[in-house]
C-alpha positions in Angstrom: -22.7 -62.1 -20.4 -21.2 -65.5 -20.0 -21.5 -65.3 -16.3 -25.2 -64.5 -16.5 -25.8 -67.4 -18.9 -24.0 -69.8 -16.5 -26.2 -68.6 -13.6 -29.4 -69.2 -15.6 -28.3 -72.7 -16.5 -27.6 -73.5 -12.8 -31.1 -72.3 -11.9 -32.6 -74.7 -14.5 -30.6 -77.6 -13.3 -31.7 -77.0 -9.7 -35.3 -77.0 -10.7 -34.9 -80.2 -12.7 -33.4 -81.9 -9.7 -36.3 -80.8 -7.5 -38.9 -82.2 -9.9 -37.1 -85.5 -10.4 -36.5 -86.2 -6.7 -38.8 -89.0 -5.3 -39.9 -86.8 -2.3 -40.8 -83.7 -4.4 -44.5 -82.8 -4.7 -43.7 -81.9 -8.3 -42.8 -85.4 -9.3 -44.2 -86.3 -12.6 -44.6 -82.7 -13.7 -42.6 -81.6 -16.6 -39.8 -79.3 -15.6 -40.6 -77.0 -18.5 -44.1 -76.6 -17.2 -42.7 -75.7 -13.7 -40.4 -73.2 -15.2 -43.3 -71.7 -17.2 -45.4 -71.4 -14.0 -42.8 -69.1 -12.5 -42.8 -65.3 -13.3 -40.4 -64.4 -16.0 -40.0 -60.9 -14.6 -38.2 -62.2 -11.6 -35.5 -63.6 -13.9 -35.2 -60.3 -15.7 -34.9 -58.4 -12.4 -32.2 -60.7 -11.2 -30.3 -60.4 -14.5 -30.5 -56.6 -14.4 -29.2 -56.5 -10.8 -26.3 -58.7 -11.7 -25.5 -56.4 -14.6 -25.4 -53.4 -12.3 -23.2 -55.1 -9.8 -20.8 -56.2 -12.4 -20.6 -52.7 -13.9 -20.1 -51.2 -10.4 -17.4 -53.7 -9.5 -15.6 -53.0 -12.8 -15.8 -49.2 -12.4 -14.4 -49.4 -8.8 -11.6 -51.6 -9.9 -10.7 -49.3 -12.8 -10.8 -46.3 -10.5 -8.6 -48.1 -7.9 -6.0 -49.1 -10.5 -6.0 -45.6 -12.2 -6.3 -43.0 -9.4 -6.5 -39.3 -10.6 -3.2 -37.4 -10.4 -3.3 -34.1 -8.4 -1.5 -32.2 -11.2 -3.7 -33.4 -14.0 -6.8 -31.3 -14.9 -10.0 -33.3 -15.3 -12.4 -32.1 -18.1 -15.5 -31.9 -15.8 -13.7 -29.8 -13.2 -12.2 -27.5 -15.8 -15.6 -27.0 -17.3 -17.2 -26.1 -14.0 -14.5 -23.7 -12.8 -14.4 -20.2 -14.3 -11.1 -20.7 -16.1 -11.1 -17.4 -17.9 -11.1 -15.5 -14.6 -7.9 -17.1 -13.5 -6.2 -16.7 -16.9 -5.0 -13.1 -16.3 -2.8 -14.2 -13.4 -0.2 -15.6 -15.8 1.2 -12.3 -17.2 3.3 -11.4 -14.1 6.5 -13.2 -14.9 6.9 -15.2 -11.7 3.2 -15.8 -11.0 2.9 -18.7 -13.5 2.3 -21.4 -10.8 -1.0 -19.9 -9.5 -2.6 -20.5 -12.9 -2.9 -24.3 -12.2 -4.0 -23.9 -8.6 -7.7 -23.0 -9.3 -8.0 -26.4 -11.1 -6.7 -28.2 -8.0 -9.0 -26.2 -5.9 -12.0 -27.8 -7.6 -10.9 -31.2 -6.4 -12.1 -32.7 -3.0 -11.8 -30.6 0.1 -8.7 -32.3 1.5 -6.8 -31.2 -1.6 -8.1 -27.6 -1.5 -6.1 -26.8 1.7 -2.6 -26.5 0.0 -4.1 -24.0 -2.5 -3.8 -20.9 -0.3 -0.2 -21.8 0.5 0.6 -22.2 -3.2 -0.9 -18.8 -3.9 0.7 -17.1 -1.0 4.2 -18.5 -1.9 4.7 -16.9 -5.3 3.7 -13.4 -4.0 6.6 -13.0 -1.5 8.8 -13.3 -4.6 7.9 -9.7 -5.5 9.2 -8.5 -2.1 12.8 -9.9 -1.9 13.8 -10.3 -5.6 16.9 -12.5 -4.8 14.7 -15.1 -3.1 11.6 -15.6 -5.3 11.7 -19.3 -6.2 13.8 -21.2 -3.7 11.3 -20.6 -0.9 8.1 -22.1 -2.4 10.0 -25.1 -3.9 12.1 -26.1 -1.0 9.5 -25.4 1.7 6.1 -26.0 0.2 4.3 -26.4 3.6 6.1 -24.4 6.2 3.9 -22.7 8.8 6.3 -19.8 9.5 5.2 -18.3 6.1 1.7 -18.0 7.5 2.9 -15.3 9.9 2.0 -12.4 7.6 -1.6 -13.7 7.5 -2.5 -12.5 11.1 -1.8 -9.0 9.9 -5.2 -8.1 8.3 -4.9 -4.6 9.8 -2.9 -3.7 6.7 -5.9 -4.3 4.4 -7.1 -0.7 4.6 -3.5 0.4 3.8 -3.6 -1.7 0.6 -6.2 0.7 -0.9 -3.6 3.0 -2.5 -2.2 -0.1 -4.3 -4.9 -0.7 -6.9 -2.3 -0.5 -9.7 -0.4 -3.6 -8.5 -0.9 -6.6 -10.6 -1.9 -8.9 -7.7 -4.7 -6.8 -6.3 -6.1 -6.0 -9.7 -6.8 -9.7 -10.3 -8.2 -10.4 -6.9 -11.9 -10.3 -8.1 -11.4 -13.6 -10.1 -11.8 -15.7 -6.9 -13.0 -14.2 -3.6 -11.2 -16.6 -1.4 -7.6 -16.2 -2.5 -8.2 -12.4 -3.1 -8.2 -11.8 0.7 -4.8 -13.5 1.1 -3.4 -11.5 -1.8 -4.4 -8.2 -0.3 -3.1 -9.2 3.1 0.4 -10.3 2.0 1.3 -7.2 -0.1 0.7 -5.2 3.1 3.8 -6.7 4.5 5.9 -5.8 1.4 8.6 -3.2 1.5 6.8 -1.0 -1.1 3.8 -0.6 1.1 5.9 0.0 4.1 7.0 3.3 2.4 3.4 4.1 1.6 2.4 3.7 5.2 4.3 6.9 5.9 2.7 8.7 3.0 -0.4 10.1 4.7 1.7 11.2 7.7 4.2 13.1 5.4 1.3 14.8 3.7 -0.1 16.1 6.9 3.3 17.2 8.2 4.4 18.6 4.9 5.6 22.2 5.3 3.9 25.0 3.4 5.4 26.3 0.2 6.7 29.9 0.0 3.7 30.9 -2.1 1.3 29.6 0.6 3.2 31.4 3.4 3.1 34.6 1.3 -0.7 34.3 0.9 -1.2 33.7 4.6 0.9 36.7 5.5 -1.0 38.8 2.9 -4.3 37.9 4.4 -3.1 38.9 7.9 -1.7 42.2 6.6 -5.0 43.0 4.8 -6.9 42.4 8.0 -4.6 44.7 9.9 -4.9 47.4 7.3 -8.7 47.2 7.3 -8.6 47.7 11.0 -6.4 50.8 10.7 -3.4 49.0 12.0 -1.0 50.1 9.3 2.2 49.3 11.0 1.2 45.7 11.6 -0.3 45.5 8.2 2.9 46.7 6.5 5.0 44.2 8.5 2.8 41.3 7.3 2.9 42.6 3.7 6.7 42.8 3.7 6.8 39.3 5.1 4.6 38.1 2.3 6.9 39.6 -0.3 9.9 38.1 1.5 8.4 34.7 1.0 7.2 35.2 -2.6 8.3 38.2 -4.6 5.6 37.7 -7.3 2.7 38.2 -4.9 1.1 41.1 -6.7 -1.6 41.8 -4.2 0.8 42.3 -1.4 3.0 44.6 -3.5 0.0 46.7 -4.7 -1.4 47.2 -1.2 2.0 48.0 0.3 2.8 50.5 -2.4 -0.6 52.2 -1.9 0.2 52.5 1.8 3.6 54.1 1.0 2.0 56.6 -1.4 -0.7 57.6 1.1 1.9 58.2 3.8 4.1 60.2 1.4 6.9 57.7 1.2 7.4 58.0 -2.6 10.9 56.7 -2.7 10.0 53.4 -1.0 6.9 53.1 -3.2 8.9 53.8 -6.4 11.5 51.2 -5.5 8.8 48.6 -4.7 6.9 49.3 -7.9 10.0 49.4 -10.1 10.8 45.9 -8.9 7.2 44.8 -9.6 7.4 46.0 -13.2 10.6 44.2 -13.6 8.9 40.9 -12.6 5.6 41.6 -14.4 6.1 44.3 -17.2 2.5 44.1 -18.3 0.9 44.6 -14.9 -1.2 47.8 -15.5 -1.7 48.7 -11.8 2.0 48.7 -11.1 2.5 51.1 -14.1 -0.3 53.4 -12.9 1.0 53.6 -9.4 4.6 54.1 -10.5 3.5 56.9 -12.9 1.7 58.6 -10.0 4.8 58.3 -7.9 6.9 59.9 -10.7 4.2 62.6 -11.1 4.5 63.4 -7.3 8.2 63.7 -7.7 7.7 66.2 -10.6 8.9 63.7 -13.2 6.0 63.7 -15.7 8.1 62.6 -18.7 9.3 59.5 -16.8 5.7 58.8 -15.9 4.7 59.0 -19.6 7.5 56.7 -20.5 6.3 54.2 -17.9 2.7 54.3 -19.2 3.7 54.0 -22.8 5.6 50.8 -22.4 2.8 48.3 -22.5 -0.6 50.1 -22.4 -3.8 48.0 -22.4 -6.6 48.6 -24.8 -8.9 51.7 -23.9 -11.8 49.4 -23.5 -9.9 47.2 -21.0 -8.6 50.0 -18.7 -9.9 53.5 -19.5 -8.4 55.0 -16.3 -5.0 54.0 -17.5 -5.4 56.1 -20.7 -7.1 58.9 -18.8 -3.9 59.2 -16.7 -1.8 59.1 -19.8 -3.9 61.8 -21.4 -3.6 64.0 -18.3 0.2 63.6 -18.4 0.2 64.5 -22.2 -1.8 67.6 -21.3 0.6 68.6 -18.5 3.6 68.3 -20.8 1.8 70.4 -23.5 1.3 67.4 -25.8 -2.3 68.5 -26.5 -2.6 66.7 -29.8 -1.8 63.3 -28.1 -4.0 64.3 -25.2 -7.0 65.1 -27.4 -6.6 61.9 -29.3 -6.4 59.9 -26.1 -9.4 61.6 -24.6 -11.5 60.8 -27.7 -10.5 57.1 -27.5 -11.7 56.7 -24.0 -14.8 58.8 -24.5 -16.0 56.4 -27.2 -15.9 53.7 -24.5 -17.5 55.7 -21.7 -19.1 59.0 -22.9 -20.6 59.9 -19.5 -17.3 60.9 -17.8 -17.6 64.7 -17.4 -14.0 65.2 -16.4 -12.8 63.6 -19.6 -14.9 66.0 -21.7 -13.4 68.9 -19.8 -9.9 67.5 -20.5 -10.7 67.2 -24.1 -12.0 70.8 -24.2 -8.9 72.1 -22.5 -6.6 70.4 -25.1 -8.8 71.6 -28.0 -8.8 75.1 -26.7 -5.0 75.0 -26.5 -5.0 73.8 -30.1 -7.1 76.8 -31.0 -10.1 74.7 -32.0 -12.5 76.8 -30.1 -15.8 75.5 -31.6 -14.8 71.9 -30.8 -13.7 73.0 -27.4 -17.0 74.8 -26.8 -18.9 71.7 -27.8 -16.8 69.5 -25.5 -17.5 71.9 -22.5 -21.2 72.0 -23.4 -21.3 68.2 -23.5 -19.8 68.0 -20.1 -22.3 70.4 -18.7 -25.5 69.0 -20.2 -25.0 65.2 -20.2 -22.8 64.5 -17.2 -22.9 65.2 -13.5 -20.2 67.6 -12.4 -19.2 68.9 -9.0 -19.7 72.6 -8.2 -16.1 73.5 -8.9 -16.2 71.8 -12.3 -19.4 73.5 -13.2 -18.0 76.9 -12.3 -14.9 76.2 -14.4 -17.0 75.0 -17.4 -19.3 78.1 -17.2 -16.2 80.4 -17.2 -14.7 78.6 -20.2 -17.9 78.8 -22.1 -18.2 82.5 -21.5 -14.7 83.0 -22.7 -15.2 80.9 -25.8 -18.5 82.6 -26.7 -16.6 85.7 -27.8 -13.8 83.7 -29.4 -13.9 82.9 -33.1 -13.4 79.6 -35.0 
């Protein structure tokens, strides 16, 4: 303010000299009147201009004497930058330097260039653990480290690495994220992953897969009446995987049809040892024993783990027939009644029940069973003749 006052006084003195000079046309005029004739707004404008110039000079001088330090974070820049987005980069132990780099990035463009190098330097620490920190400190601006950058071809290979801490934080800033995805592609961990898809394609099949493939080939050959080729593929399937039940069932059925009961029995016995509750193995093995005139062994096989009558009625029908063949008519009649509750329209089962009741001398019940088979079921001609004969015999029998 003192400077402005001094300038105003100088202006007044100059006007006074101009009025008092002998050659001035304002001679004899009061200097105060001359000053009053002038516009006061001009003085105010000059004063304001001087104030602005003084303030500008003072600000520039202060800025020159106190330049901003590159490491210091200025409040305006920190408020403008999305600081919370960069905060998650601090948890990985050795990635603490990249937290300050986004603040430096908000500074003028000439200072934003070292930021990518500062970000790219801490990441190579994860590759060779013995050399994490000496490289970025001793060589802050080497160009050889920029060699991994011209390998963006590994970016698609970085897709299987979404769990890595670096790639998960890439969305915070789009610019540095690209560099972070490029550099891990050069790491040794991803070098092992590059071979992953190739190994998956060339991975050999498991024994179970080979067995399934051989079973399908054998089934196709059998359906085309090529039994020898079909048996060969089925044996191959069991050689690869012993628990392939489909291959064992089909091969045992082929042995039974061709009369090779010994081979079928050996095959089914091994199957029951692997799967004791497999009902089809037990039924086939019981039929093999029955063909070999061993009904008691067949009954023992079926009695080990029988399913419920509602689950497998044929299983119990076979067991009832074996009871009847070994003169165990009481068990046979009880078994037939159980399965007839599930399916009462099986004529052969009613006939079997009538036979066992007739042997137990329950003629009325036997006659009712035969009549039920004749009236409510469809029988073949042979069975109809047999039923008519038994009804004729029982008509004269008592009780």
